[in-house]
C-alpha positions in Angstrom: -76.6 -163.5 104.8 -79.3 -161.1 103.7 -80.3 -160.6 107.3 -76.8 -159.5 108.3 -76.7 -157.1 105.4 -79.9 -155.5 106.5 -78.6 -155.2 110.0 -75.4 -153.7 108.8 -77.3 -151.1 106.7 -79.5 -150.2 109.7 -76.4 -149.9 112.0 -74.8 -147.6 109.4 -78.0 -145.4 109.2 -78.1 -145.1 113.0 -74.4 -144.1 113.0 -75.1 -141.4 110.4 -78.3 -139.9 111.6 -78.1 -140.1 115.4 -75.5 -137.4 115.7 -77.5 -135.3 113.3 -80.7 -135.5 115.3 -78.7 -135.0 118.5 -77.6 -131.6 117.2 -81.1 -130.7 116.1 -82.5 -131.7 119.4 -80.0 -130.0 121.7 -79.0 -127.0 119.7 -82.2 -126.4 117.7 -84.6 -126.5 120.6 -86.5 -123.4 121.6 -84.8 -121.4 124.3 -85.9 -122.3 127.8 -85.9 -119.8 130.6 -84.1 -121.0 133.8 -85.5 -120.4 137.3 -83.8 -119.6 140.5 -84.8 -119.7 144.2 -85.7 -116.0 144.0 -89.3 -115.6 142.8 -88.8 -111.9 142.1 -85.9 -112.7 139.8 -87.9 -115.4 138.1 -90.6 -112.8 137.3 -88.0 -110.7 135.5 -86.7 -113.8 133.6 -90.2 -114.6 132.4 -91.2 -111.0 131.6 -92.6 -110.6 128.1 -90.7 -108.2 125.9 -92.1 -106.9 122.6 -89.4 -107.0 119.9 -89.6 -105.5 116.4 -87.9 -107.8 113.9 -86.4 -105.5 111.2 -86.1 -108.2 108.5 -89.7 -109.6 108.8 -91.2 -106.2 109.7 -93.1 -107.9 112.5 -93.4 -107.6 116.3 -92.7 -110.7 118.3 -93.0 -111.4 122.1 -89.9 -112.9 123.7 -89.0 -113.6 127.3 -86.7 -111.1 128.9 -84.0 -113.8 129.7 -83.9 -114.9 126.1 -83.8 -111.3 124.8 -80.9 -110.3 127.1 -78.9 -113.5 126.2 -79.3 -112.7 122.5 -78.2 -109.1 123.1 -75.1 -110.0 125.2 -74.1 -112.7 122.6 -74.5 -110.1 119.8 -72.8 -107.2 121.6 -69.9 -108.7 123.6 -67.3 -111.4 122.9 -68.4 -114.6 124.7 -64.8 -115.3 125.8 -64.6 -112.1 127.8 -64.2 -112.2 131.6 -67.4 -113.2 133.6 -67.6 -109.8 135.3 -67.4 -108.0 132.0 -70.3 -110.2 130.7 -72.3 -109.4 133.8 -71.6 -105.7 133.3 -72.9 -106.1 129.7 -75.9 -107.9 130.9 -76.9 -105.2 133.4 -76.2 -102.4 130.8 -78.4 -104.2 128.2 -81.2 -104.8 130.7 -81.0 -101.2 131.9 -81.2 -100.0 128.3 -84.2 -102.2 127.7 -86.1 -100.9 130.8 -85.3 -97.3 129.8 -86.8 -97.9 126.4 -89.7 -99.9 127.7 -90.6 -97.2 130.2 -90.6 -94.6 127.4 -92.9 -96.7 125.2 -95.3 -97.4 128.0 -95.4 -93.7 129.1 -95.7 -92.5 125.5 -98.0 -95.0 123.7 -98.7 -92.7 120.8 -95.0 -92.0 120.0 -93.4 -93.6 117.0 -89.8 -94.7 117.5 -89.8 -97.0 114.5 -90.7 -100.2 116.4 -94.4 -100.5 115.5 -95.2 -100.1 119.2 -92.5 -102.6 120.4 -90.1 -101.8 123.2 -86.9 -102.5 121.2 -85.8 -103.8 117.8 -83.1 -106.2 116.6 -81.4 -103.7 114.4 -78.0 -102.9 116.0 -77.9 -99.5 114.2 -81.1 -98.5 116.0 -81.1 -100.4 119.3 -78.8 -103.3 120.1 -77.3 -106.3 118.2 -79.4 -109.4 118.6 -77.9 -112.9 118.1 -80.2 -115.8 119.1 -79.0 -119.1 120.3 -79.4 -121.0 117.0 -77.7 -118.1 115.1 -74.8 -118.0 117.5 -74.3 -121.7 116.8 -74.2 -121.1 113.0 -71.9 -118.1 113.3 -69.5 -119.4 115.9 -69.4 -123.1 115.0 -70.1 -126.0 117.3 -66.7 -126.0 119.2 -66.8 -122.3 120.1 -70.5 -122.4 120.9 -70.1 -125.3 123.3 -67.1 -123.7 125.0 -68.3 -120.1 125.4 -72.1 -119.8 125.1 -72.5 -121.1 128.6 -70.5 -118.1 129.8 -73.3 -115.8 128.5 -76.0 -117.9 130.1 -74.2 -117.9 133.4 -73.6 -114.2 133.4 -77.2 -113.4 132.5 -78.6 -115.9 135.1 -76.4 -114.3 137.8 -76.9 -110.6 137.1 -80.2 -110.1 135.2 -82.5 -108.1 137.5 -79.9 -105.5 138.5 -80.3 -102.1 137.0 -78.2 -98.9 136.6 -79.9 -95.9 138.0 -79.2 -92.1 138.2 -81.3 -90.3 140.9 -83.6 -93.3 141.1 -84.3 -93.7 137.3 -82.9 -96.3 134.9 -80.3 -94.7 132.7 -79.8 -94.8 128.9 -77.0 -97.3 129.2 -75.2 -96.8 125.9 -71.9 -98.6 125.3 -69.2 -99.0 122.6 -66.5 -101.5 121.7 -63.2 -99.6 122.2 -62.6 -96.0 123.3 -59.7 -93.9 122.0 -58.1 -94.1 125.5 -60.8 -92.2 127.2 -64.6 -92.3 126.7 -66.5 -89.3 125.3 -69.2 -87.3 126.9 -72.7 -87.3 125.5 -72.4 -83.6 124.9 -69.3 -84.1 122.7 -71.0 -86.7 120.5 -74.7 -85.8 120.5 -74.7 -82.2 121.7 -76.7 -82.8 124.8 -75.2 -83.0 128.3 -76.1 -86.1 130.3 -74.8 -86.1 133.9 -74.0 -89.8 133.9 -72.5 -89.9 130.4 -69.2 -88.1 131.0 -65.7 -88.7 129.7 -63.6 -91.0 131.8 -60.0 -92.3 131.3 -59.7 -95.8 129.7 -56.1 -96.1 128.6 -56.3 -99.9 128.6 -58.2 -99.7 125.3 -55.0 -98.7 123.6 -53.8 -102.3 124.0 -56.6 -103.7 121.9 -55.3 -105.5 118.7 -57.5 -103.4 116.5 -57.3 -100.2 118.4 -55.9 -98.3 115.4 -57.0 -98.9 111.8 -56.3 -97.2 108.5 -58.8 -96.5 105.7 -57.7 -95.0 102.3 -59.7 -93.5 99.5 -58.5 -92.4 96.1 -59.1 -88.7 95.2 -62.0 -89.7 93.0 -63.6 -91.9 95.6 -63.3 -89.1 98.3 -64.6 -86.5 95.9 -67.5 -88.7 94.8 -68.6 -89.4 98.4 -68.6 -85.7 99.3 -70.5 -84.8 96.2 -73.1 -87.7 96.5 -73.7 -87.0 100.2 -73.4 -83.2 100.5 -73.2 -81.9 96.9 -69.7 -80.6 97.6 -67.5 -80.0 94.6 -63.8 -80.0 95.6 -61.1 -77.7 94.1 -58.9 -79.3 91.5 -55.8 -78.7 93.8 -55.9 -81.4 96.4 -53.6 -79.3 98.7 -56.6 -77.0 99.3 -58.9 -79.7 100.5 -57.9 -80.2 104.1 -58.1 -77.3 106.6 -58.1 -77.1 110.4 -59.1 -80.1 112.6 -60.5 -79.2 116.1 -60.6 -81.9 118.8 -62.9 -82.3 121.8 -61.4 -82.7 125.3 -61.7 -86.5 124.7 -59.5 -86.2 121.6 -62.4 -87.0 119.3 -62.7 -84.8 116.2 -65.2 -82.1 116.9 -64.9 -80.1 113.7 -62.9 -80.6 110.5 -62.6 -78.0 107.7 -62.7 -79.5 104.1 -62.5 -77.1 101.2 -63.3 -74.1 103.4 -66.5 -75.7 104.9 -66.7 -76.9 108.5 -68.1 -80.4 109.2 -68.6 -82.3 112.4 -66.3 -85.3 113.0 -69.4 -87.5 113.5 -70.7 -86.6 110.1 -67.4 -87.4 108.4 -67.2 -90.7 110.3 -70.7 -91.6 109.0 -70.0 -90.6 105.4 -66.8 -92.6 105.2 -67.8 -95.5 107.4 -65.0 -94.9 109.9 -64.8 -97.0 113.0 -64.9 -93.9 115.3 -64.8 -90.1 115.2 -61.2 -90.1 116.6 -59.1 -89.9 113.5 -56.2 -88.2 111.7 -56.6 -87.3 108.1 -53.8 -86.8 105.5 -53.8 -86.3 101.8 -51.1 -87.5 99.3 -51.0 -86.9 95.6 -53.0 -90.1 95.2 -55.0 -90.9 98.3 -57.0 -89.5 101.3 -55.9 -91.5 104.4 -57.8 -91.8 107.7 -56.0 -93.2 110.7 -58.7 -94.1 113.1 -58.5 -95.0 116.9 -61.1 -96.9 118.8 -64.4 -98.4 117.6 -67.9 -97.0 118.2 -69.3 -93.7 119.3 -67.2 -93.6 122.4 -70.0 -92.8 124.9 -70.7 -94.8 128.1 -69.1 -98.2 128.8 -66.1 -99.4 126.8 -66.6 -103.1 126.3 -62.9 -103.8 125.8 -62.1 -101.5 128.8 -64.7 -103.3 130.9 -63.0 -106.7 130.1 -59.5 -105.3 131.0 -60.9 -104.0 134.3 -62.5 -107.4 135.0 -59.2 -109.2 134.4 -57.7 -107.0 137.0 -60.3 -108.0 139.6 -63.0 -105.3 139.3 -66.6 -106.5 139.8 -69.4 -105.8 137.4 -70.9 -103.1 139.6 -67.5 -101.4 140.0 -67.1 -101.4 136.3 -70.5 -99.9 135.6 -70.3 -97.2 138.3 -66.9 -96.2 136.8 -68.2 -95.7 133.3 -71.6 -94.2 134.2 -70.8 -91.3 136.4 -72.8 -90.9 139.7 -74.9 -94.0 139.2 -76.0 -96.8 141.5 -76.7 -100.5 140.9 -80.1 -101.5 142.2 -82.6 -104.3 142.1 -85.3 -103.8 139.5 -88.8 -104.3 140.8 -91.7 -105.3 138.5 
């Protein structure tokens, strides 16, 4: 009788712990880099990338394939169309090569990476979501269903690069435009020939295309004072002046209490989703109605997905958003 009890206990322990260890083994294992029949492509997959980890303040070396997978999973929804995910892969790889070339050509420069090519801080470089973190964030069911989409897109398209006049571009991107992308000159004050405004009306169909943010008079006044030392008049009807828009409908300048500010500065101070906004003031609140999400320059990720759903390939998507560019093979 005792023998059967021991066997039953052992069977129960196996039933409990085998699934646990299965998850650890298959989800917790270190990323492995796939290989293809193309030796040149394999060199790119295996290329060492120096990555500054903001939380640990340390530089790590990761394989290019693993780095790009982590960027794509951090930057784009894994259930997006395959061609959109490929477009994101190529944009992320091009961004990496652009930064890597700068660091290698300017070894004494300090861009906040302790000598690394890129960092994992999305406010400085690109979002970075490693495999094990994606599993924790998404849950097992979503991970199993959609993470293979990312790996497939990266495997198929990594090694392609976006160039302008033979050089890798600064392939910036954003989540949702306001209906047309912005030029680099409008947002950052510097004209870049391949970062021009293009129509992207499909973005207006995004569920979170338009958002509203409200502040009380005191909150609004406190932010302006804390950030800029501005003291507003007692009469709130004197606060809001003229709003000037760029050609892409983004706020270029806005006058508050007689002083002109850039739309980008107001966006940053009030943590708005984009610099395309309307502003109104009631007797109690200051209300921002915001359209789009992100700085608006380069590829719209939502727009890329909508184009992909209509049959556009990743190279067609990229050459649409990045004016005058070509898609080429990267050579190590």
